[in-house]
N, CA, C and O of each residue as an XYZ file, in Angstrom:
444
protein
N      94.030     27.075     39.683
C      93.282     26.078     40.432
C      92.301     25.379     39.510
O      91.594     26.024     38.736
N      92.260     24.079     39.595
C      91.382     23.288     38.750
C      90.190     22.800     39.565
O      90.326     22.391     40.718
N      89.054     22.851     38.954
C      87.857     22.353     39.631
C      87.300     21.176     38.851
O      87.303     21.167     37.620
N      86.831     20.200     39.578
C      86.236     19.026     38.953
C      84.730     19.226     38.952
O      84.168     19.750     39.914
N      84.081     18.814     37.884
C      82.640     18.985     37.774
C      81.918     18.367     38.961
O      82.327     17.332     39.487
N      80.862     19.006     39.363
C      80.103     18.580     40.542
C      79.513     17.189     40.339
O      79.490     16.389     41.273
N      79.032     16.888     39.126
C      78.414     15.580     38.908
C      79.414     14.445     39.055
O      79.030     13.340     39.438
N      80.673     14.686     38.765
C      81.698     13.663     38.950
C      81.916     13.408     40.442
O      81.999     12.258     40.874
N      82.005     14.461     41.210
C      82.217     14.324     42.648
C      81.002     13.644     43.296
O      81.162     12.791     44.169
N      79.807     14.016     42.877
C      78.593     13.401     43.425
C      78.546     11.918     43.080
O      78.237     11.095     43.942
N      78.847     11.565     41.835
C      78.826     10.151     41.425
C      79.859      9.343     42.216
O      79.567      8.230     42.654
N      81.049      9.887     42.399
C      82.081      9.182     43.163
C      81.681      9.027     44.627
O      81.961      7.999     45.244
N      81.039     10.030     45.174
C      80.557      9.944     46.551
C      79.478      8.865     46.670
O      79.460      8.100     47.634
N      78.585      8.810     45.687
C      77.540      7.778     45.688
C      78.165      6.391     45.599
O      77.728      5.475     46.296
N      79.177      6.220     44.755
C      79.855      4.926     44.646
C      80.470      4.525     45.987
O      80.295      3.391     46.433
N      81.184      5.442     46.628
C      81.837      5.127     47.908
C      80.814      4.806     48.989
O      80.965      3.825     49.718
N      79.779      5.623     49.095
C      78.755      5.386     50.116
C      78.032      4.069     49.842
O      77.724      3.334     50.781
N      77.756      3.756     48.580
C      77.099      2.482     48.251
C      77.962      1.299     48.653
O      77.453      0.321     49.200
N      79.248      1.372     48.393
C      80.152      0.294     48.782
C      80.181      0.086     50.284
O      80.192     -1.050     50.757
N      80.193      1.177     51.035
C      80.198      1.083     52.492
C      78.879      0.513     53.004
O      78.869     -0.345     53.886
N      77.770      0.992     52.448
C      76.461      0.513     52.892
C      76.273     -0.972     52.623
O      75.762     -1.705     53.470
N      76.684     -1.408     51.450
C      76.491     -2.812     51.085
C      77.347     -3.723     51.954
O      76.861     -4.736     52.459
N      78.605     -3.374     52.131
C      79.508     -4.274     52.860
C      79.392     -4.130     54.378
O      79.169     -5.118     55.078
N      79.539     -2.932     54.881
C      79.605     -2.738     56.334
C      78.249     -2.742     57.020
O      78.135     -3.184     58.163
N      77.222     -2.255     56.336
C      75.905     -2.160     56.958
C      74.931     -3.224     56.453
O      73.735     -3.173     56.738
N      75.467     -4.194     55.693
C      74.708     -5.361     55.240
C      73.412     -5.000     54.516
O      72.374     -5.622     54.743
N      73.474     -4.013     53.662
C      72.308     -3.632     52.863
C      72.327     -4.440     51.568
O      72.571     -3.912     50.483
N      72.064     -5.723     51.717
C      72.142     -6.645     50.591
C      71.030     -6.410     49.577
O      71.123     -6.888     48.446
N      69.999     -5.698     49.950
C      68.931     -5.432     49.001
C      69.378     -4.487     47.893
O      68.668     -4.322     46.900
N      70.561     -3.856     48.051
C      71.147     -3.075     46.951
C      71.617     -3.982     45.821
O      71.745     -3.543     44.679
N      71.871     -5.243     46.141
C      72.400     -6.174     45.144
C      71.239     -6.711     44.322
O      70.345     -7.383     44.838
N      71.273     -6.408     43.063
C      70.175     -6.786     42.174
C      69.994     -8.299     42.137
O      70.938     -9.040     41.863
N      68.795     -8.742     42.409
C      68.464    -10.157     42.334
C      68.679    -10.929     43.615
O      68.070    -11.982     43.803
N      69.524    -10.440     44.496
C      69.815    -11.198     45.721
C      68.615    -11.218     46.664
O      68.308    -12.246     47.268
N      67.948    -10.091     46.785
C      66.830    -10.029     47.726
C      65.608    -10.798     47.242
O      64.724    -11.095     48.046
N      65.528    -11.125     45.977
C      64.386    -11.887     45.462
C      64.663    -13.382     45.382
O      63.777    -14.158     45.023
N      65.881    -13.790     45.712
C      66.229    -15.211     45.679
C      65.558    -15.955     46.823
O      65.360    -15.389     47.899
N      65.207    -17.214     46.603
C      64.740    -18.035     47.724
C      65.891    -18.279     48.701
O      67.059    -18.188     48.322
N      65.568    -18.585     49.936
C      66.592    -18.775     50.970
C      67.590    -19.876     50.611
O      68.783    -19.731     50.873
N      67.120    -20.972     50.015
C      68.049    -22.062     49.665
C      69.032    -21.628     48.579
O      70.164    -22.111     48.536
N      68.608    -20.723     47.708
C      69.512    -20.195     46.672
C      70.521    -19.221     47.300
O      71.689    -19.203     46.910
N      70.079    -18.424     48.256
C      70.979    -17.474     48.929
C      72.090    -18.197     49.675
O      73.202    -17.682     49.789
N      71.795    -19.384     50.180
C      72.800    -20.148     50.928
C      73.938    -20.631     50.042
O      75.003    -20.984     50.548
N      73.734    -20.652     48.731
C      74.776    -21.085     47.799
C      75.839    -20.014     47.594
O      76.923    -20.307     47.089
N      75.541    -18.779     47.981
C      76.458    -17.667     47.759
C      77.167    -17.286     49.043
O      76.576    -17.289     50.122
N      78.443    -16.958     48.911
C      79.204    -16.410     50.028
C      79.072    -14.892     49.936
O      79.892    -14.220     49.311
N      78.050    -14.377     50.555
C      77.702    -12.970     50.404
C      78.765    -12.040     50.985
O      78.937    -10.922     50.497
N      79.479    -12.485     52.019
C      80.521    -11.635     52.605
C      81.648    -11.378     51.611
O      82.147    -10.258     51.504
N      82.044    -12.417     50.886
C      83.087    -12.236     49.865
C      82.600    -11.319     48.750
O      83.326    -10.439     48.287
N      81.371    -11.538     48.335
C      80.832    -10.751     47.219
C      80.697     -9.280     47.596
O      81.025     -8.406     46.794
N      80.218     -8.994     48.807
C      80.075     -7.592     49.196
C      81.433     -6.926     49.398
O      81.577     -5.725     49.169
N      82.421     -7.696     49.824
C      83.769     -7.128     49.954
C      84.313     -6.746     48.583
O      84.914     -5.685     48.418
N      84.099     -7.613     47.606
C      84.534     -7.307     46.240
C      83.774     -6.099     45.702
O      84.362     -5.221     45.071
N      82.472     -6.057     45.951
C      81.670     -4.912     45.492
C      82.179     -3.611     46.099
O      82.319     -2.610     45.396
N      82.454     -3.619     47.398
C      82.964     -2.413     48.054
C      84.269     -1.967     47.410
O      84.445     -0.785     47.113
N      85.184     -2.908     47.192
C      86.471     -2.568     46.591
C      86.317     -2.050     45.172
O      87.001     -1.105     44.779
N      85.426     -2.659     44.398
C      85.196     -2.208     43.023
C      84.619     -0.796     43.022
O      85.021      0.035     42.208
N      83.689     -0.519     43.916
C      83.123      0.830     44.003
C      84.194      1.852     44.370
O      84.229      2.937     43.789
N      85.068      1.527     45.324
C      86.132      2.451     45.712
C      87.117      2.684     44.568
O      87.489      3.824     44.289
N      87.534      1.618     43.915
C      88.494      1.738     42.816
C      87.889      2.535     41.663
O      88.557      3.380     41.066
N      86.628      2.262     41.358
C      85.968      2.994     40.274
C      85.892      4.487     40.599
O      86.136      5.321     39.728
N      85.559      4.826     41.831
C      85.465      6.245     42.174
C      86.832      6.920     42.120
O      86.938      8.069     41.692
N      87.879      6.215     42.550
C      89.224      6.791     42.453
C      89.659      6.970     41.004
O      90.269      7.981     40.655
N      89.348      5.993     40.162
C      89.682      6.113     38.742
C      88.931      7.264     38.083
O      89.502      8.008     37.286
N      87.671      7.409     38.410
C      86.880      8.490     37.820
C      87.402      9.846     38.267
O      87.559     10.754     37.451
N      87.671      9.986     39.561
C      88.196     11.263     40.056
C      89.560     11.598     39.464
O      89.800     12.730     39.045
N      90.449     10.611     39.431
C      91.785     10.880     38.874
C      91.711     11.169     37.383
O      92.416     12.049     36.889
N      90.871     10.444     36.661
C      90.709     10.708     35.229
C      90.138     12.088     34.966
O      90.596     12.792     34.066
N      89.140     12.478     35.748
C      88.549     13.812     35.587
C      89.585     14.900     35.866
O      89.641     15.903     35.155
N      90.395     14.703     36.889
C      91.426     15.681     37.215
C      92.464     15.788     36.095
O      92.852     16.887     35.700
N      92.903     14.647     35.596
C      93.910     14.647     34.518
C      93.353     15.293     33.258
O      94.023     16.113     32.631
N      92.126     14.927     32.884
C      91.532     15.521     31.679
C      91.332     17.025     31.835
O      91.458     17.774     30.867
N      91.025     17.460     33.035
C      90.840     18.882     33.260
C      92.181     19.621     33.159
O      92.249     20.727     32.621
N      93.223     19.011     33.671
C      94.550     19.653     33.565
C      95.015     19.733     32.118
O      95.717     20.666     31.729
N      94.611     18.733     31.319
C      94.975     18.744     29.907
C      94.057     19.636     29.081
O      94.352     19.918     27.919
N      92.959     20.079     29.661
C      92.033     20.963     28.956
C      91.065     20.237     28.036
O      90.477     20.855     27.149
N      90.893     18.947     28.231
C      89.995     18.187     27.359
C      88.851     17.545     28.142
O      88.265     16.558     27.697
N      88.537     18.110     29.306
C      87.546     17.485     30.182
C      86.139     17.535     29.599
O      85.314     16.683     29.927
N      85.846     18.512     28.743
C      84.503     18.614     28.178
C      84.115     17.372     27.388
O      82.952     16.970     27.371
N      85.098     16.773     26.739
C      84.814     15.628     25.875
C      85.141     14.289     26.532
O      84.407     13.315     26.371
N      86.223     14.251     27.257
C      86.716     12.973     27.765
C      86.103     12.536     29.083
O      85.891     11.340     29.286
N      85.816     13.452     29.975
C      85.325     13.063     31.292
C      84.017     12.282     31.230
O      83.918     11.246     31.887
N      82.997     12.722     30.471
C      81.766     11.912     30.405
C      81.993     10.527     29.791
O      81.410      9.543     30.248
N      82.823     10.449     28.777
C      83.116      9.155     28.151
C      83.866      8.260     29.130
O      83.566      7.072     29.244
N      84.830      8.823     29.827
C      85.612      8.084     30.819
C      84.700      7.580     31.934
O      84.802      6.426     32.350
N      83.811      8.443     32.416
C      82.866      8.077     33.474
C      81.987      6.908     33.030
O      81.808      5.950     33.781
N      81.445      6.980     31.830
C      80.583      5.898     31.325
C      81.368      4.613     31.147
O      80.858      3.534     31.449
N      82.594      4.704     30.665
C      83.425      3.517     30.459
C      83.726      2.815     31.782
O      83.601      1.594     31.877
N      84.114      3.565     32.785
C      84.409      2.976     34.097
C      83.155      2.348     34.691
O      83.210      1.240     35.226
N      82.026      3.046     34.600
C      80.785      2.539     35.177
C      80.342      1.260     34.482
O      79.972      0.295     35.152
N      80.371      1.232     33.171
C      79.980      0.030     32.426
C      80.944     -1.115     32.716
O      80.516     -2.257     32.879
N      82.238     -0.822     32.783
C      83.230     -1.845     33.117
C      83.016     -2.407     34.503
O      83.181     -3.607     34.723
N      82.646     -1.545     35.447
C      82.377     -1.983     36.811
C      81.176     -2.926     36.846
O      81.214     -3.951     37.526
N      80.124     -2.591     36.127
C      78.926     -3.437     36.097
C      79.246     -4.789     35.465
O      78.833     -5.827     35.982
N      79.973     -4.784     34.360
C      80.337     -6.042     33.692
C      81.190     -6.907     34.614
O      80.970     -8.114     34.712
N      82.161     -6.298     35.288
C      83.014     -7.056     36.201
C      82.187     -7.701     37.313
O      82.374     -8.876     37.627
N      81.278     -6.936     37.903
C      80.468     -7.478     39.000
C      79.552     -8.601     38.533
O      79.319     -9.556     39.273
N      79.034     -8.496     37.317
C      78.182     -9.569     36.788
C      79.003    -10.830     36.568
O      78.583    -11.920     36.957
N      80.158    -10.695     35.953
C      81.009    -11.854     35.684
C      81.511    -12.465     36.987
O      81.489    -13.685     37.150
N      81.964    -11.624     37.914
C      82.472    -12.127     39.190
C      81.361    -12.779     40.002
O      81.599    -13.757     40.711
N      80.160    -12.245     39.901
C      79.031    -12.815     40.624
C      78.671    -14.214     40.166
O      78.052    -14.970     40.915
N      79.047    -14.569     38.952
C      78.777    -15.900     38.429
C      79.939    -16.864     38.660
O      79.842    -18.042     38.319
N      81.025    -16.378     39.230
C      82.199    -17.231     39.395
C      82.021    -18.217     40.542
O      81.134    -18.061     41.382
N      82.872    -19.226     40.564
C      82.810    -20.256     41.597
C      83.293    -19.742     42.953
O      82.966    -20.327     43.986
N      84.062    -18.662     42.962
C      84.531    -18.106     44.228
C      83.358    -17.613     45.075
O      83.383    -17.712     46.302
N      82.359    -17.096     44.427
C      81.204    -16.571     45.149
C      80.199    -17.677     45.449
O      79.520    -17.641     46.475
N      80.103    -18.658     44.558
C      79.125    -19.733     44.743
C      79.646    -20.878     45.604
O      78.944    -21.869     45.805
N      80.864    -20.754     46.113
C      81.401    -21.820     46.954
C      80.748    -21.774     48.327
O      80.199    -20.745     48.722
N      80.805    -22.871     49.049
C      80.225    -22.901     50.400
C      80.918    -21.894     51.311
O      82.095    -21.585     51.125
N      80.194    -21.394     52.281
C      80.770    -20.409     53.207
C      81.824    -21.082     54.069
O      81.737    -22.258     54.423
N      82.824    -20.271     54.384
C      83.936    -20.796     55.189
C      83.628    -20.717     56.657
O      84.450    -21.114     57.482
């Protein structure tokens, strides 16, 4: 039986819960910079599209981290690879959200 490190499971749970809170419960203050924008600037963003993308990215990242941790543990190299894999996925997720947040799909008028 293989066990996955507790910190990996906790981080993945935090990612999933954050995605649900942001999208379904409209906790937009989790989005860095959005809550400090003036109202006229907020109207330029389609926040529903952006939060849907954020939720999906959080879910995909948590699945990738869990599957990677499981695979590395089965191969016996989890001590070295799992933390690096976790950091890579997390940094990639942040970069994707920053780039996507600047795209025209999010800044287009609401439908």
